[in-house]
N, C-alpha and C positions, 0 to 999 in steps of 0.2 A: 487512451485509443483514438481522440480526433487527428493528431498528428500520422498515429499509425495508420490511419485510414488512409488521409489525404496521399501521401506516399504511394499506398499501395494502387491507387486511382490516377493517381500520378503515370505511374509506368507504365499501368496497361491502356491509359488512352493513349499514350507515347508510343508503344508497342502498333496500337491503332494506328496512327497518325503516320507512321514506316509507310504501312502497307496498305491502304483505304484511306488516302485524303478525300476523299467527295464523305463518306460516311462521316470523317472527322468533322470536316467544315459542317453539317450538318449538327454536332454538338457544341460548337463553339458556344454558341450564345448562349449555353444549360449553366447554371449555377447548381452545382451538386449538392451545395451546404443550402439550398433552399428547401423549406419544408413542402412548397408548393408544387413541386417535380413528383409527378404520379410516382410512387411505389414500383409499376411495374417497370416506368422507364428505366428507374435506376438500377432495378433487379437483372431485366434483358441487355440491358446496358453495361453492367459487369461480367453475365455471365457470357455473354460475345468477348468482352474482352480478355477476360480470364485466358478461355479459350484461345486465342488468338496468340496471348502469350505461351502458352503450350506447342503451340505450331509449330510459332516461329523461333523455338528454343530449338526444336528436332533439327531446322534448319540452319541453325548456328549464328544465328544472327547474332553481329559484335555488340557485347553487350555496353560500348561506350558507343556505338551509335543507340541504344537504347537509352543509356544516359542522358546524351547529349537531345533527344527529342523528350524523354521525359520534361526536362529543363525548362524547354521551349513552351512545354503545353502547360506548364505549369506560370510562366509569366503571363502567357497569355489568359489561364483560366479566373485570375482573380484571387485567387485564393490565397497568394503570398507573394511580397515583393521581389525584386529581382536576384537580389542576395540573399534572399533568405531559400530561394528555389534552389542556385546554385550549391548551397550549403546539403541542405536536405534528402534532397534524390539520392547522391553519391551515399549520404549517409545507412539508407536503408534497401541501396539495389542491391546487396550481392547476397542479404537476408534473404530478402523474397522472390528471386529468383533460382536459390539455394530450396528453397520449400516449394516453391511454385515445380520444382522438378523432382523431390522427392516425395511428394507426399500424395498420398493415393486416394486424397477429396477429390471428388467431381468438381466441376466448376461453380456449378449449382451451391455445393456444399459448402465449397471456398467463400463464396459470396453471402451464402447464412452467417457466417463467423465475420463478415466485414460489416455487410448493413442491417445485422439484429433482423428487425422485425419487420425491415421493409421488402424482406422478400420474402414473405408470408411463412408459413410452416415447413420446415426446410429442417433437417440435418444442421443438428450443431455440431459438431466432436465438442466444443467443450462441455455441454450438456451431457454429452452417453455416459451410462454409468458401466462401471467397473466397481469390484471389490479387492480389498486386500482381503488377508485370512487372521482374523482377531478368534483372540483362543477365549473357550468359555471360563468356567470356574471363577466368576465374579463375586470376590467377596461381598459380603452384606453390607448395606449402608447404613455407619453411623448417627447417628441424630447429631446435630451440633454441639458442641460443648465449648464454651467460655475456658480461653486459655488457663491450662494450672496453675503457672507462676508467670509473673511478671518479664519473662528475658525475651528480648526482641530481637529480630535486626533491622538495618532501612538500607533500603536498596536505591538507586537514584537511575532514575527512568530519561533516556535523551533518546530524541529520536527526529528524524527529517530536520536534519539542518540545512541543508541546500546553501551552502555559500556560494555566493556568485563571484568568483575572482575579480569579476569587470563592475563590479556596483560602484556606479561614480555617483557623490552626491551632487546635486544640481540638476540635474540631469531630470528628461521628461518622467513623471513617474504613472505617467497615461499614457499611452501611447498605441498605436496599432499591430506592434509588433507580440506575438504570442508573450514574450519578457520585456519588460521596461528598466529602466536606471541604471542603463548600459551602453556604450557608443555603440553602432555609428548615430546614437540618437541625439536630439539638438538638445542645449539647456531648458529646461522649462521655465514658465513663468510662474510668481508666485507662491499663485495657488497649484501647481502641477510640477512641484520640484522635487528631486527624490531628495531626503533625507541624511543627515548626519550617520545615524544608525541605524536607517533602514526606512523600509514603505511598505502599507499592509498591500500596494499590487505587486511587488519586486520582492525577489530572494534577500538574501541579508547580507553583509558586506563583513569582511573580516573583521574590522575592531570591535564590530558586536559581538560574533565565534568569540573572541581572543576576553573581551569584557566581561562575557560569562562564565570563560574558564577561570580570571583571574577571581569574580564573585563565585564561585566554586571550591576552589582553592583554600579562602580565606574564610569557607560553610562546609568546609569537608569534614570534619568530626560531627557531623549531620546524616551523615550514611558508610556506607562497610565496602559496597560494592555499587558496580555499573551495570547496566542491563543497556547495551544500544543498537536499537532495532532500525538503522540503513535511514538509505539516503544522504548521501552525503554533498552530493555535487547538487547544481544548479540546475533549473529548469530551460535549458537552452539547448535542448535537444538538438536542433540541427546544425552547432557548430560542435560537438565536442570531439574529442581524439581517444582514442586508447592512451596514450601515454599521460594525457591530460587528466583522464578517470584517475589513473593511478597517483600522478601527484595528487590528487585533490584529497583522496584515501590518504592518502602517505601524511597529508598535510593537515591534516583532522587529527590521524588517530600520534602526532606527534604533540599535536598541543596535551591532548589526552595525558601522555608519559611525561609532558614537562611539566604542567599544575598539578597533576593528582598521580604521581610516578609510584603511589605504594595501595591506587585502586586497584583491584583488576576489572578487566572491562569485558562483558561476554558479548557477542556481535553478533547481529545476521542480516544478511544481505538486506538493501532496500531497492528497490526496480529501476534507480536511476545511476548506478551506481556504475551498469554498464557502456558500452559501446555499439550497438546505439543503445538506446532509450529502450528498456524493457528485454533485450535480447540474452535470455541465458539458456543456452544450450545444453542438453543432459550430456553426459561422458561421453557416449558412442560418437560425439559429432569431433572430426578432430582435424588437425590440420590448419589453414588460416580463417574456420570459423566457429574452432576450439575460445570455449571460456579459460582457456588456462591462462591466459594473460593476466585474467583480472585474480585468480583464486589463486597464483602460486605467488603471489605479492604478496597479497592478503594475509594467506598464510605463514607466509614470514615475518612479515611485521608485527602477527598476534601470535605467534610462537608462546612469547610465552607465559601466554595464558590456555592455548591451548597443550596442557601439557602431560598429556599421553599420547603416544605412536597413531592409535587410533582417531583419534581428535583432528589429529594433524592431517591424518590421512583423508579422512571421509570430506574435511574441510577443502582439502586442495583438490579432491577430483570431484567435487558433487558442492560444496559451499554449505552445508549443515557438518554438526557435530555433537558430542553427549561430551560431560567433563561432570566431575563431580567436586562438590566446594563448597564447605564448610555445614556441611550434614544433608547436604539436598545434590541431587540429580537436574544439571542444569541441558537442557535441549533445546538446541538451537536448528530451525530447520529453515530450506530455503524456503521459501515461499512463493519464488519466482516461477517454482512449479505446478501453481495454480494460475497464475499469471493469465488471465485470457485474450492479454495484449504481448506473451510472448510466443512468437507465430512459430518457434522450433515446437509448439509440442502441437501443432496441424501435421508433423509428422508420426507421432506416437506423443499421446495425451496420459497414456495410462502408465500408473504412479512413476512418474519420471526416476531412474537410478535406483528404483525399487524405495525410495527414501521414507514410503508412510509405513511399508514391512518394516526396516529398520526401525524406525520409531514403536511401533509396536514391541520390536523384541528388547527395545533399553528399556521400555515402561515393562513389560512383562520380569526384568532382569528388577529391576527393582522394588513391584510390587514383593517378590521373592525377598528381598535382601530388606525388607520393611522400609524403606526407603521414601522420601514424598518427592517430586518433580515439579521445577519450573519449566515453563514452556516459552520459547520467546521466538519471533515473526516478523516480517513486515507486514504482510498483507493478512487481514484479517479473515481465516477460515466463515465470519459471519461476513463480510464482506460480498453482495448479492452484485454488486457492479462490477468488479474486478478481481473474485476469484471462482474459477469456474465450478461449476453443480457438483460432480463429480468427485473431485478431489476436496470441495469443503465437506459434502454428506460422508468422507469417507474420515474425513479428518473427527466429524463432529461424533462419529458412531466408534473412534477409538476413542475420544476425549470420555464417552459416556461407561465402555465397559474399563472405564480406569479413571472414575471418579474419585475413586477414593487413594490413589494415588498422587495425581495430578494438583498440586496447590497451588499454584498459578500461572498465568495465561497473560502474555508481555506480547503487546504489536503496535506498531505503527501507523505511516503509511495517510490518512487520510488527513493529515495536519490539526484537526477538532480534538475536542477532549470530549473520547464520547466511550460509549462501551458497548458490548454485543454479550446480550444472554440468551446465553444454548438452554433449550425446549423439550422435551421429550414426551411427544403426544403418545410413540406405539405403545405402553403398554401401562398406562397410566391414566386416570380419570378423577379429578382433574389430571391435565397436563404439568410436569413436573419440572425445575428450572435444575439445571446441573452443573453449571458450569459458567462462568464469568472471562468474560475477553475484552480486559486493557486494552483501551488504545489510548498514549500516550501522547500528550500534545507537542505539535511541533514548537520547533526553535525559529522556521522561518514563521516569516511573516504573511505569505504566500497563500490566498488571497483572507484579507480582509480581516484580520486576526492580528495579534500580538505574540511574541516568543512566550514559551514555558518550555518546565519540564515539571517533570514531578519523581516525589521520593519516596517509594511503601513502607509501611509498617508489618512485617509479617510474623510471626510466631516463628522465637526465636531457639537457638538449637540446644535441644533436652531432650531427654526421652520423653516420647509420647506427644510431641511437640506437633499439628498441625500442618506448620511452615505455612497456611494461608496469609492472606493480606489479611491483616486487623483495620489498616486506617491507609488513606493516601494523599498527600500535599500536594500541591499544585502551587508553584509558582509562576510570576509573568514579569515581563516586562514591557511599562507604557510605553510603547512607540512614539504616541504623540509627544507625553509629555517628555522625553528623551531629548527629541531633535528641539524644542522648542526651550528645554535650560539646557542642556549638552552636557547632562547629569544623569544619565543611566541609572535608573536606581529598579533591581530584582526585588518584586515584593510576594510574601505569600498573598494568595487570592482567596482560597478558601481548602479546608480538608473535607473529605465525603463527609463522614458521620456526623461532624457538627452542622454542614449546612443542608443535610438534609434528617437532620434527627433522627440517624439511624442509629441503633445499639449494636448491631454487627455488618459485615459485608458480606454475606453468606448469599447464596442464588437467590433461597426465599425473599432474603430484604428486599434485594433489586426487584424482585417483580412483584413485593407489592408496592414496590415507591412504584414503576409503571403504574401501575393502576391509580395511583395517587397523582401522577401524571399527567393523567386522563381528563381527574377529575378539579383538580385543583394548579389553574391557569398560571397563579402566583408562584407555585412552588416550582413550576414545570418550566418557565421564565431564569429562573436559575439555573439549571440545568443548560436551557437555551443562550444565558448570557455567560455562564463555562466555555461553554461549547465554541466560540470564537475567543475562548479567555478573554474576555470581558472588554473586547475591542470596541463594539456600541453597545453600551447599557439601556439607550432610547430604543433599539429594534424590540418588536413587538411580535408577536408569534399565537394563534389562537386557532379553534374552528381547525379544518382539514391539516393547515402545516401542523400544529399543536398535536393531532393524531399521528402526522406523518412521519414527524421526528419521533415518537415515542414510538413506535410500529418499528422503528427501523433498529430500535435498542435491540429488537428480538433476532434469534435468527434455529432454525429446526434443519433436519435433517429430513422432516418425514410431507408428506405433499402436502397434510395442513398448513395453512397461512400462520403463521407463528405469532401474528399478533392477536390473533383466538384468545391465547395463553394468558389474555388480560382485557378484551373486550367481552360486556356484555350480548351484545347480538354482533353473530360475525361479520365480517366484511363482506360486503360485495365484492364480485367482481370485477366492477369499474371504479370500486377504491382499492383494491388490489393493484391493481394497475394505476392507476396514479400514484400512489405508493413509493413501487415499482420504480418509476418514472423521475421520483421526489430524488431520490437515494441514487439515481444516476445523473440527474441534471446537479447535486449537488455535488459531485464526486471531485475534489479539485487535487486529486494524490498525482 
């Protein structure tokens, strides 16, 4: 969100620079990133600048002039160096100007989305409520019973690879740029030098990805198929191109085809696959702004697993699909339609491409056929920092209606090893948990963590199977050790049932565990260290840190704060606000 907000401010200020040099001169000394800058100044300045954008658009001011002025202001502002300024402004220019020209939002409403609470209480299109049609007739909820027979499937979950083709061992690993370990950075000193296999402040090199694939090839008897939940490119958002993004996508899929040719891959788009980052226009956006350049290539690359005409067509037009495999219906959603940083949704964010309504229809069909469903996505609907409230609330209501049909939900995006527990407050006293959103660990080390992946054990393909997750095992690469020994070794980190002494992985069991987290710091610290994939085993988290991290595992569509499901005393408004800020400030996606 930071980079997108920066590009927006640069463009707006540049327009003002072209037409109102006197006023701009008065703003040159202001650093918009400083918290000391009054919120009213930020808000009023933003509104004035957006208004200017729209007026100049009507005057047909040259976009080349806008771009040139924006780069000049970017350089003078000190927010980025000359090289990044000259790259990031053109990256976002077309999208920002198109959206400004086509959105029905007022200037204040646009600023409300960019500056968040700095514009006070204002209209936020990502928080406006709309509803998909959800049918009645929900089947009675059946109590949990252990599996009838010992037949299971094992599923590999890979997420957030973030391969950096320019990663160069020996360059600075800590730097003033948004992403380090890459040219044109100089060589680092011995304490600040990118390792051969990766660094915890950077994305990962190709040889680490290849080493992972070699390891998976050697252990492929441990899993039967693959869920891949997106984000293949690195975080160099200012210097990406459409052709470069396609090349990275194809290279990563080629590696899976080479090392695991007989393992089906079921894929969901991340927010970094596009160019610019987060830019996923719905299919009514055509011409040069269309996303077809990415969808067409990806659909052809994954065609052998998109094994029906319907799956191929919906993936190619909207980036989502449904296929039936091994007795399970696998539904992959385009969760960039809930992404708050996807500016195309400022034009119309109401159920983009009708995907959630399509989701309901696919679930209803599975329910009628007695099938269970696994849902894939990139951004978790429980991610309050990045997923819009309206989209998230609709998803959670759908998941509640079809809780007897949805057997597993798998996401990525936030890099850490975590989960979201959905809780229903509406008709239940006490509140009732009804679904787990598993967020798979990232392969990238960005930031401050080891690479990782996960294997889920699920109830197998037999009559009456729940197809639910029975356990999950997480594997990591100790990046520090790999760089010291030059011998990377992927090791088993933990099993959920063993680590947390759980008899099963039902929603009720996860809720009980979260209650224990609040009372037992030793148990909570296990989770906290696994959260970062055992990168820093000396790190501590107690008091508010412990409460905030535990509360951020809960999510609901109710107006009641989700953490009230596990706290004996309801949190104050101040505590709720602090917890929400904590989630945003620890968003490394």
